[in-house]
N, C-alpha and C positions, 0 to 999 in steps of 0.2 A: 763467422759466416762470410763467404765470399760475395762480393757485390755482383749482381746480375748484369749482363751486357746492356739491357735497357736502362737500368739504374745508372750505369756509367754514362751512357748516352745522354740521359736526362741531366745529369750533373754537369757534363761538359757544355751542353746547350744552355743550361741555366747560367753558367758562368759567362758565356758570351752575351746572353740577354741582359744580365746584370751590368756588364760593361757598357752595353749599348744604351739601355733605358735608364738605369739609375745613375751610373757614373758619367754618362754621355760621352763616352770615349769610343768612337767608331773604329779607330785604329786597333785598339786593344780587342774590341769585339771581333774584328776580322782575324786577328792572330788566334783568338780562341776558337773561332769557326774553322780556321785552317787546321788547328789541332783536332777538332771534332772530325773534320773530313778525312784527315789522315788515318784516324782510328776506325771510323765508320763511313767509308765512302758511299755505301748504299744502305745506311742505317734506317731504322724505323722512323726516326725523326728528321730524315734527310730534307723533306720539303719544308719543314719548320726552320731548319738551319739555313736553307737557301733563301727563305723569306727574310730572315734576319740579316743575311748577307746583302740582300737588295737594300734593306733599310740603311745599313752601314755605308754602303757604296753611295747611296743618294746623299747621305749626310756629308760625305767627303767630296761631293761634287763629281763623282765618277759615273756619270749617267750612262756612258756607252758600256762600261763594265756591268752596271746594273741591268741594262737591256740584254746583254749577253746571257746573264743568269736567267732573266725572265723568259728568254726565248728557248732555253734548254730544260726548263723545269715546269712541270704541271702543278699548279696550285689548286686544282679543282676541289680537292677534299678539305682544304683549309677554310676556316671561317672567313679569312681575308682574301679568298680566291678571287672574288669579284673586284676588289680594290686593286689587287696585283694585276689582273687582266686589264683594267683601265689604265693603270700606270704603264704597262707595256704598250698599250695603244698610244698613250700620250708621248712616250719616248720615241716610238716609231714615227709618229706624226712630226715631232720636233726634228727628227732626222730626215725629213722629206720622204717618208715612206707611208703616205696616207693610204695607199691601197692595202698595205699590210695592216695598218691600224684599224681600218674599217671593220674587219672581222672581230677584233677585240671589242670595239665599241658596240657593234651590232649584237654581239653575244649578251651584253648587259642590257642594252635598250630593249631587246626582244623579250627579256625576262620581266619587263614591266616593273622593275624595282623602283624603290623610292630612296630618298636620302642622297647624301653627297656623292656616292659612287655612281648612282643612276644619273645624277645631274651632270657630273663630269663626262660620263659616257655620251649622253645625248648632245651636249655642247660639242664635244670632240668630234662626234659623227657629223654634225652640221658643218663644222669648220672644214673637216676633211672633204666632205662632199663639195663644198665651195672650191677648195683647192684642186679638186679633180674635175671641175667644170660642170658638175651636176647642180646647177643653180636652183632648179625646182625642188630637188631633194633637200638641198641646204636650207631653202626657205621654209619648207615643211618642217624640218627638224628644229630650226630655230624658233618657229612659231610654237611648236609643241613644247619646246624648252620654256618659253615665256609663259605658256599656259600651265605647265606642270610645276614650274618653279618661279612664281611671280616675284619673289624677293631674292632670286638666285644671284650668286656671286659673279656670274658672267654677264650681267645685264648692264654693265656700265657703258 
């Protein structure tokens, strides 16, 4: 019996994820993701493949390439969508684009989530407000951060 297109997609993406997560070889993962993309440029698992590409690029220190992927792909349907939105905000902020980053952070903060992703978003939003000259907003965000995350990693 012939393998279905979705089964082929799953296998190719699985090979890339294996290289990335188990073998810890982001270069090989990118090669396998390129193979996947050439066979399935708009496949059913496209967003998952792009999320893996972001992870591999970050591991290789290619932050601007990772940001380019984050800016052209919607990850809203993925369980990691919030994390990838915050990462996009952090990379935008690191590149001096706090105005762009604010929408990423606000999307997560307004969702009133908890955990590491919400912590990163609230802190990033406060820092960006300060960089943009909104000192009252920055103060409010950082106070909210201290209140919501009393042992948070950004409290040093």
